[in-house]
Structure formats: C-alpha cells, structure tokens
VEXDREN-2710 file (C-alpha; in Angstrom, 1 decimal):
% VEXDREN-2710
k/r/px/py/pz
1/UNK/16.2/11.9/-42.8
2/UNK/18.7/13.4/-45.2
3/UNK/20.0/10.9/-47.7
4/UNK/22.9/12.0/-49.9
5/UNK/22.8/10.6/-53.4
6/UNK/25.4/9.9/-56.1
7/UNK/25.1/7.8/-59.3
8/UNK/27.4/6.6/-61.9
9/UNK/26.0/6.2/-65.4
10/UNK/27.1/5.3/-68.9
11/UNK/27.8/8.8/-70.3
12/UNK/25.5/11.8/-70.6
13/UNK/21.9/10.4/-70.7
14/UNK/23.2/6.9/-70.3
15/UNK/21.9/4.0/-68.2
16/UNK/22.4/3.8/-64.5
17/UNK/25.5/1.8/-63.5
18/UNK/25.6/2.4/-59.7
19/UNK/23.7/4.3/-57.1
20/UNK/24.6/5.2/-53.6
21/UNK/22.6/6.8/-50.8
22/UNK/24.3/7.7/-47.5
23/UNK/22.3/8.9/-44.5
24/UNK/23.4/11.3/-41.7
25/UNK/24.5/8.5/-39.5
26/UNK/26.6/6.8/-42.1
27/UNK/24.2/4.0/-43.1
28/UNK/24.2/3.5/-46.8
29/UNK/22.8/1.8/-49.8
30/UNK/25.1/0.9/-52.7
31/UNK/24.4/-1.3/-55.6
32/UNK/25.7/-1.9/-59.1
33/UNK/23.8/-2.8/-62.3
34/UNK/25.2/-4.5/-65.4
35/UNK/26.7/-2.2/-68.1
36/UNK/27.5/-4.5/-71.0
37/UNK/28.7/-1.8/-73.4
38/UNK/30.4/1.0/-71.4
39/UNK/31.6/4.1/-73.2
40/UNK/35.4/4.2/-73.3
41/UNK/35.7/6.8/-70.6
42/UNK/33.3/4.9/-68.3
43/UNK/35.2/1.6/-69.0
44/UNK/38.4/3.3/-67.9
45/UNK/37.3/5.5/-65.0
46/UNK/34.2/3.9/-63.5
47/UNK/34.0/0.2/-64.2
48/UNK/37.3/-0.9/-62.6
49/UNK/36.3/0.8/-59.3
50/UNK/32.8/-0.4/-58.7
51/UNK/33.9/-2.8/-56.0
52/UNK/31.2/-5.4/-56.1
53/UNK/29.2/-7.7/-58.4
54/UNK/26.3/-6.5/-60.4
55/UNK/22.7/-7.4/-59.6
56/UNK/19.5/-7.4/-61.7
57/UNK/17.2/-4.4/-61.9
58/UNK/14.6/-6.4/-60.0
59/UNK/17.0/-7.1/-57.2
60/UNK/18.2/-3.5/-57.2
61/UNK/14.7/-2.1/-56.9
62/UNK/13.8/-4.6/-54.1
63/UNK/16.9/-3.7/-52.1
64/UNK/16.2/0.0/-52.7
65/UNK/12.6/-0.3/-51.5
66/UNK/13.8/-2.1/-48.3
67/UNK/16.4/0.6/-47.6
68/UNK/14.1/3.6/-48.2
69/UNK/11.4/2.1/-46.0
70/UNK/13.6/2.1/-42.9
71/UNK/12.9/5.9/-42.7
72/UNK/9.7/7.7/-41.8
73/UNK/10.6/10.7/-44.1
74/UNK/13.3/11.1/-46.7
75/UNK/15.0/14.2/-48.1
76/UNK/17.3/13.2/-51.0
77/UNK/20.2/15.6/-51.6
78/UNK/22.3/15.4/-54.8
79/UNK/24.7/17.8/-56.4
80/UNK/23.9/16.8/-60.0
81/UNK/20.5/16.9/-61.7
82/UNK/21.0/13.6/-63.6
83/UNK/21.5/11.8/-60.3
84/UNK/18.1/12.9/-59.2
85/UNK/16.6/11.8/-62.6
86/UNK/18.3/8.4/-62.4
87/UNK/17.1/7.9/-58.8
88/UNK/13.5/8.8/-59.6
89/UNK/13.5/6.6/-62.6
90/UNK/14.8/3.7/-60.5
91/UNK/11.6/4.0/-58.4
92/UNK/9.5/3.1/-61.4
93/UNK/9.0/-0.7/-61.5
94/UNK/6.5/-1.0/-64.4
95/UNK/3.7/0.8/-66.3
96/UNK/1.8/2.8/-63.6
97/UNK/3.8/1.1/-60.8
98/UNK/6.4/2.6/-58.5
99/UNK/8.2/1.7/-55.3
100/UNK/6.2/2.9/-52.4
101/UNK/8.3/5.1/-50.2
102/UNK/7.8/7.2/-47.1
103/UNK/7.2/10.9/-47.8
104/UNK/10.1/11.9/-50.1
105/UNK/11.5/15.3/-51.2
106/UNK/14.4/16.1/-53.5
107/UNK/17.1/18.8/-53.3
108/UNK/19.6/19.8/-56.0
109/UNK/22.3/21.1/-53.7
110/UNK/24.5/23.9/-55.1
111/UNK/27.0/24.1/-52.3
112/UNK/30.7/23.6/-52.7
113/UNK/32.2/20.1/-52.4
114/UNK/34.8/20.6/-49.7
115/UNK/35.7/17.0/-49.1
116/UNK/37.4/15.1/-51.9
117/UNK/36.0/11.7/-52.8
118/UNK/38.4/8.9/-51.7
119/UNK/37.6/7.1/-55.0
120/UNK/36.6/9.5/-57.8
121/UNK/33.7/8.4/-59.9
122/UNK/32.6/5.8/-57.3
123/UNK/29.0/6.5/-56.3
124/UNK/29.4/5.5/-52.6
125/UNK/32.7/7.4/-52.2
126/UNK/31.2/10.4/-53.9
127/UNK/28.0/10.3/-51.8
128/UNK/30.0/10.2/-48.6
129/UNK/32.0/13.2/-49.8
130/UNK/28.8/15.1/-50.6
131/UNK/27.4/14.2/-47.1
132/UNK/30.6/15.5/-45.4
133/UNK/30.7/18.7/-47.4
134/UNK/27.0/19.4/-46.7
135/UNK/27.5/18.9/-43.0
136/UNK/30.6/21.2/-42.9
137/UNK/28.7/24.0/-44.7
138/UNK/25.6/23.5/-42.5
139/UNK/27.7/23.6/-39.3
140/UNK/29.2/27.0/-40.5
141/UNK/25.7/28.6/-40.7
END
C-alpha cells in the first residue's frame, strides 16, 4: 500500500512536531508531538494550525506501530528527504530496538505538486495534497 508522508519540524534539522501518513483509500495517521521552543517561523506558521493536542513520543510510536501494521506491505512516498529521515527516526524506540513493521520501502518523489494544500505547513493537509498530486500524475501515464 502506498502511504504518502509529510512532516512538520522545528526548522532545518529540528525535532519532529507532526507526522501524517495518508493511504490510497484516504485512511490516515496524524499525530502531534510537543515542541516547547519553536523557532519564530514555526511558531507563526506551523504551531497555530496543528489542530490537535500533543501526545508523548511513547504514545506516538505506539499509535504509529498500530497504524503501520494494518498493512501487509508499505511503500512510503514523500517529496522531501527530511520527511523520510524523520519518519525512519520515529521507528527507533531505543538502543537496538525499532518498531516492527510489514515490509517497507521508501520513495523520494520528484514529481510536481499539482494540488495545493488546504492548510499550508500542516502535515495532514500536505500529505493529502501529495497523494492527490501523485495520483493525478500516475493516471496521466
């Protein structure tokens, strides 16, 4: 199953704030982590639009594991390399320990985003726009 990924984070190289995965049928995962000291731009353009309460990293990883394990195979598609990095880091739960997932592949998609995000810099809205853009371009081929 293709899962379209988007993340919001606290500036270049900063910690994960929110992560969204949207599948081809519209089912999704969206969770928000605490960001006690957001950079000014993030405080203005990301934080006000998160849309839900934060959860702990432990809760986040538990929910992510449950979501991912609904699928028999997973192909993660993102349009930004840092999103893939944040996603794979979120799978690590401790020293030598990671979330067990079904077979999983990653794709850094270089296609054009044809559908504007309804809420810019909102991981779920951006992941939905990525999914729609990907489908449009796939249907054209």
